[in-house]
C-alpha positions in Angstrom: 0.0 -0.1 0.0 1.7 3.3 -1.1 -0.6 6.0 0.5 -0.8 6.8 4.1 -3.6 4.9 6.0 -6.6 7.1 6.7 -8.2 6.5 10.0 -11.4 7.8 11.6 -11.7 7.9 15.4 -15.2 7.0 16.7 -15.4 7.8 20.4 -13.0 10.4 21.7 -12.8 9.7 25.5 -9.9 8.8 27.7 -8.3 6.2 25.5 -8.5 8.1 22.2 -5.8 10.4 23.2 -3.3 7.6 23.1 -4.9 5.9 20.0 -4.9 9.0 17.8 -1.3 10.0 18.8 -0.1 6.5 18.1 -1.8 6.6 14.7 0.1 9.7 13.7 3.4 8.5 15.2 3.1 5.2 13.2 2.8 7.2 9.9 -1.0 7.1 9.4 -3.4 10.0 9.6 -6.5 10.7 11.6 -8.9 12.2 9.0 -12.1 12.3 11.1 -13.3 12.0 14.8 -16.9 11.6 16.1 -18.5 11.6 19.5 -21.9 12.2 21.2 -20.6 14.4 24.0 -21.6 18.0 23.3 -18.6 19.1 25.5 -16.2 17.5 23.1 -17.8 18.1 19.8 -16.2 21.1 17.9 -12.7 20.6 19.6 -9.7 20.0 17.4 -8.3 16.5 18.1 -5.0 18.2 19.3 -6.9 19.3 22.4 -7.8 15.7 23.2 -4.3 14.4 22.3 -2.9 17.2 24.5 0.1 18.0 22.3 -1.1 21.6 21.6 -1.0 21.0 17.9 -3.8 22.1 15.5 -4.5 19.0 13.3 -7.4 20.8 11.6 -9.6 17.9 12.5 -12.5 18.8 14.6 -14.7 16.3 16.6 -18.0 16.0 14.8 -21.3 14.8 16.1 -21.8 11.1 15.8 -25.0 11.8 13.8 -22.9 12.7 10.9 -20.7 9.6 10.9 -22.4 7.6 8.1 -22.5 10.7 5.9 -18.8 11.3 6.4 -17.9 7.6 5.6 -19.9 7.9 2.3 -18.3 11.1 1.2 -14.6 10.7 2.3 -11.8 8.1 1.6 -11.4 6.2 4.9 -9.4 3.0 5.3 -10.4 2.0 8.9 -12.4 3.2 11.8 -11.2 2.8 15.4 -14.2 2.4 17.6 -13.6 3.2 21.2 -16.8 3.6 23.3 -18.3 0.9 25.4 -17.9 -2.9 26.3 -20.8 -4.7 24.8 -21.3 -5.6 21.2 -24.8 -4.0 21.4 -23.4 -0.9 22.7 -21.2 -0.5 19.4 -23.8 -2.1 17.1 -24.7 1.2 15.4 -21.0 2.1 14.7 -20.1 -1.4 13.4 -23.2 -1.7 11.2 -22.6 1.7 9.7 -19.0 0.8 8.9 -20.2 -2.5 7.3 -22.9 -0.7 5.4 -20.5 1.8 4.0 -17.8 -0.7 3.2 -15.3 0.7 5.6 -13.0 -1.6 7.8 -13.3 -1.2 11.6 -11.5 -2.3 14.7 -12.6 -1.8 18.3 -11.5 -2.0 21.9 -15.0 -3.2 22.8 -14.3 -6.2 25.0 -17.1 -8.4 23.6 -16.0 -7.6 20.1 -13.0 -9.7 20.6 -14.9 -12.9 20.2 -18.7 -12.3 20.1 -19.6 -15.6 18.4 -20.1 -17.3 21.9 -22.1 -14.4 23.4 -24.0 -12.7 20.7 -24.0 -15.0 17.7 -27.2 -13.2 16.2 -25.5 -9.8 16.0 -22.2 -11.2 15.1 -23.8 -12.9 12.0 -25.7 -9.7 11.0 -22.5 -7.7 11.0 -20.5 -10.4 9.3 -23.0 -10.8 6.5 -23.2 -7.0 5.9 -19.4 -6.6 6.0 -19.0 -9.5 3.4 -21.7 -8.0 1.3 -19.9 -4.5 1.2 -16.4 -5.6 1.1 -14.9 -4.7 4.4 -13.5 -6.3 7.7 -14.7 -5.8 11.2 -12.9 -7.0 14.3 -12.1 -6.4 18.1 -8.7 -6.3 19.5 -6.9 -4.6 22.4 -5.2 -5.7 25.7 -6.9 -9.1 25.6 -5.5 -9.8 22.1 -1.9 -10.0 23.5 -2.1 -10.5 27.2 -5.1 -12.8 27.5 -4.9 -14.4 24.1 -1.6 -14.8 22.0 0.6 -14.7 25.0 -1.1 -17.8 26.4 -1.3 -19.6 23.0 2.4 -19.0 22.6 3.2 -20.5 26.0 0.8 -23.4 25.2 3.0 -24.0 22.1 6.0 -24.8 24.5 3.8 -27.2 26.6 3.8 -31.1 26.1 0.5 -31.6 27.8 -2.1 -29.2 29.2 -4.7 -30.1 31.9 -5.8 -26.6 33.1 -5.3 -23.0 32.1 -5.7 -20.4 34.9 -5.8 -16.8 34.2 -6.3 -13.7 36.5 -6.2 -10.1 35.5 -7.0 -6.8 37.3 -7.6 -3.2 36.1 -8.7 0.0 37.3 -12.1 0.9 35.9 -11.2 4.6 36.7 -9.0 4.5 33.4 -11.8 3.5 31.1 -14.7 5.8 31.7 -18.1 5.9 33.5 -19.7 3.3 31.1 -17.3 0.5 32.1 -17.3 1.5 35.8 -21.1 1.2 35.9 -21.1 -2.2 34.0 -18.8 -3.5 36.8 -21.2 -2.3 39.5 -19.0 0.2 41.0 -20.8 2.5 43.5 -23.7 0.0 44.1 -24.6 -1.4 47.4 -24.0 -5.2 47.8 -27.9 -5.6 47.6 -28.0 -3.6 44.3 -25.1 -5.6 43.0 -26.8 -8.8 43.7 -30.0 -7.7 42.0 -28.5 -5.9 39.0 -25.3 -7.9 38.2 -24.9 -11.1 40.0 -28.5 -12.4 39.5 -27.9 -12.6 35.8 -25.5 -15.6 36.3 -28.0 -17.6 38.3 -29.5 -19.7 35.5 -29.3 -23.1 34.0 -27.3 -23.9 30.9 -30.4 -24.1 28.8 -31.6 -20.7 30.0 -28.2 -19.2 29.3 -28.2 -20.6 25.9 -31.6 -19.2 25.1 -30.4 -15.7 26.3 -27.3 -15.9 24.2 -29.2 -16.8 21.2 -31.5 -13.9 21.8 -28.8 -11.4 21.9 -29.5 -10.3 25.4 -26.6 -11.9 27.3 -24.1 -9.7 29.1 -20.8 -11.6 29.2 -17.9 -10.7 31.4 -14.6 -10.1 29.6 -13.2 -13.6 30.1 -16.3 -15.2 28.6 -15.2 -14.0 25.2 -11.4 -14.7 26.0 -12.1 -18.2 26.7 -14.1 -18.7 23.5 -11.1 -17.1 21.6 -8.5 -19.3 23.3 -10.5 -22.5 22.6 -10.8 -21.5 19.0 -7.0 -20.6 18.8 -6.0 -23.9 20.5 -8.5 -26.1 18.6 -10.5 -27.0 21.6 -14.2 -27.9 21.7 -16.2 -26.3 24.3 -18.5 -28.7 26.3 -19.7 -26.2 28.9 -19.1 -22.6 30.0 -20.3 -20.8 33.1 -19.6 -17.4 34.8 -20.0 -16.0 38.2 -19.7 -12.3 39.1 -18.7 -11.4 42.7 -18.6 -7.9 44.1 -15.5 -6.2 45.3 -16.2 -4.5 48.6 -14.6 -1.2 49.6 -12.7 -1.6 53.0 -12.6 2.2 53.3 -14.2 5.1 51.5 -12.7 5.6 48.1 -13.1 8.7 45.9 -14.0 7.9 42.2 -13.5 10.8 39.7 -15.1 8.8 37.0 -18.3 8.2 38.9 -18.1 11.7 40.4 -18.7 10.3 43.9 -17.0 8.7 47.0 -17.7 5.1 47.2 -18.5 4.5 51.0 -17.0 1.7 53.0 -19.0 -1.5 52.5 -20.2 -0.5 49.0 -19.0 -2.1 45.6 -15.8 -0.8 44.0 -16.4 -3.2 41.0 -16.4 -6.9 40.5 -14.6 -10.2 40.0 -15.9 -12.3 37.2 -14.8 -16.0 37.0 -15.4 -18.0 33.8 -15.0 -21.8 33.8 -14.9 -23.6 30.5 -14.9 -27.4 30.2 -13.7 -28.8 26.9 -14.2 -32.2 25.2 -10.5 -32.6 25.2 -10.4 -32.6 28.9 -8.6 -29.1 29.3 -10.3 -26.8 31.7 -10.0 -23.0 31.4 -10.5 -21.0 34.6 -10.2 -17.3 34.1 -10.9 -14.3 36.2 -10.9 -10.6 35.5 -11.1 -8.0 38.4 -12.3 -4.6 37.4 -12.8 -2.0 40.2 -11.9 1.4 41.5 -8.5 1.1 43.0 -7.5 2.3 46.4 -3.9 3.8 46.7 -2.4 0.3 47.3 -3.6 -1.4 44.3 -2.3 -1.9 40.7 -2.9 -3.7 37.5 -1.6 -7.3 37.4 -1.8 -10.1 34.8 -1.3 -13.6 36.1 -1.5 -16.8 34.0 -0.6 -20.4 34.7 -0.6 -23.3 32.3 -0.9 -26.6 34.3 0.4 -29.8 32.8 3.8 -31.0 31.6 5.5 -28.7 32.4 3.8 -26.1 34.6 4.4 -22.5 33.4 3.4 -19.3 35.0 3.8 -15.8 33.8 3.1 -12.7 36.0 3.1 -9.1 34.7 2.9 -6.5 37.5 1.8 -3.0 36.7 1.2 -3.2 33.0 0.2 0.1 31.4 -3.1 -1.5 30.4 -4.6 1.6 28.6 -1.6 2.4 26.6 -1.0 -1.5 25.8 -4.6 -1.8 24.7 -4.3 1.4 22.3 -0.9 0.3 21.0 -2.2 -3.2 20.2 -5.1 -1.8 18.2 -3.0 0.6 16.2 -0.4 -2.1 15.4 -3.3 -4.4 14.3 -4.4 -2.1 11.6 -2.3 -3.6 8.7 -3.6 -7.1 9.5 -7.2 -5.9 9.4 -6.7 -4.3 6.1 -5.3 -7.5 4.7 -7.9 -9.9 6.3 -10.9 -11.6 4.6 -14.2 -9.6 4.4 -16.7 -10.1 7.2 -16.4 -10.2 11.0 -12.9 -11.7 11.3 -11.6 -12.4 14.8 -7.9 -12.1 15.6 -7.2 -15.7 16.5 -7.1 -16.2 12.7 -4.6 -13.3 12.2 -0.8 -13.5 12.8 0.4 -12.8 16.3 0.5 -9.0 16.8 4.0 -7.7 16.3 5.9 -4.4 16.7 5.6 -2.1 13.7 8.7 0.1 13.5 7.9 1.4 10.0 5.0 3.5 8.7 1.9 1.3 8.9 1.1 1.4 5.2 4.5 -0.4 4.6 3.0 -3.6 6.3 0.0 -3.8 3.9 0.9 -6.1 1.1 0.2 -5.2 -2.4 -1.8 -7.4 -4.9 1.4 -8.7 -6.5 3.0 -9.6 -3.1 -0.1 -11.5 -2.1 -0.1 -13.3 -5.4 3.4 -14.7 -4.8 2.2 -16.5 -1.8 -1.4 -17.6 -2.8 -0.5 -21.2 -3.4 1.4 -21.6 -0.2 -0.1 -22.9 2.9 1.6 -23.2 6.3 -0.9 -25.2 8.3 -1.1 -28.6 6.2 -4.7 -29.0 7.0 -6.9 -30.5 4.3 -9.8 -28.3 5.6 -7.7 -25.1 5.6 -9.1 -22.0 4.1 -5.7 -20.3 3.5 -6.0 -20.2 -0.3 -9.5 -18.8 -0.1 -8.3 -16.2 2.5 -5.5 -15.1 0.2 -7.9 -14.7 -2.7 -10.0 -12.5 -0.4 -7.0 -10.6 0.5 -6.1 -10.1 -3.1 -9.5 -8.7 -3.9 -9.2 -6.5 -0.9 -5.9 -5.0 -1.7 -6.9 -4.6 -5.3 -9.9 -2.4 -4.1 -7.5 -0.3 -2.2 
């Protein structure tokens, strides 16, 4: 690809200041930005990035998003708003309708096949129809996904995969904090959050198929890991447990002081049993931190041999944004439709301008007869044909 990649930022909250800066520093261009917040609309993106530059790109009302995509040349949209696929349904469907690629930090968007198959299929079909790729990425792509699958590749036999990760909901905005039950009383948490998990497998399956299921983040991660590792899910459950404040904690995101005994957030444990006998037990803890707490990522693969990796104090927000920006070339070269990242190469560092990593039609043609997986059911050749059509369109 010869031209600079043109990016639109949809959602200009706390994370976008990193994403937009990373886009420019990786040689691409932010050509548009959209939000629903009247306090942000009209600002130059330089005010959001905080570098005092005038980029001559003002934040527009999200109502104008579709019209902008139809009138302007855009390679990809970064959607950074909320955590459930239904929350970003409008943005994804608009991108798919306009034939514009999109990538999102929305946690459910990482692998929505196992939590909202109905909406996943709707977006997938529209994206295929109009020739674009939709996907989710972010922190989980590397630290809950590819990091674990790489470690699994160094393991002779696996019996269980245990994962635990914590993050400060203050860093991600009010929508995420509320989803985690921050600020609720224990009684309110039990009624509004925990009660959703008290159901039979048949009831959960019915809710999932209806598109009304609210997964915890690890629900989608476990699905992604099983797909990546070639495991067949037999059963999967989740349990949300409140995190209780031991003392009063001020939350700037919620605009309140959470009293002692109230909920600062929640822990969500997802247990997946597979037909191969491997169990995945993963937990994510999202809450308003006190001054002694910090992010941590802790994973163990049990088997032969046992392996544990612990990452303390990861810069979760920055890592999320960098992962999304580094993923852009792979999205531009992926087959049309809703294409989840377990089928993409492991994310890697891009030291050149991003467009340098997007293969031309001729470069793809050189490899279209090659296949690295030696699987008779492999779709590599078909994928390469899709890639060829896609780069040709560019």
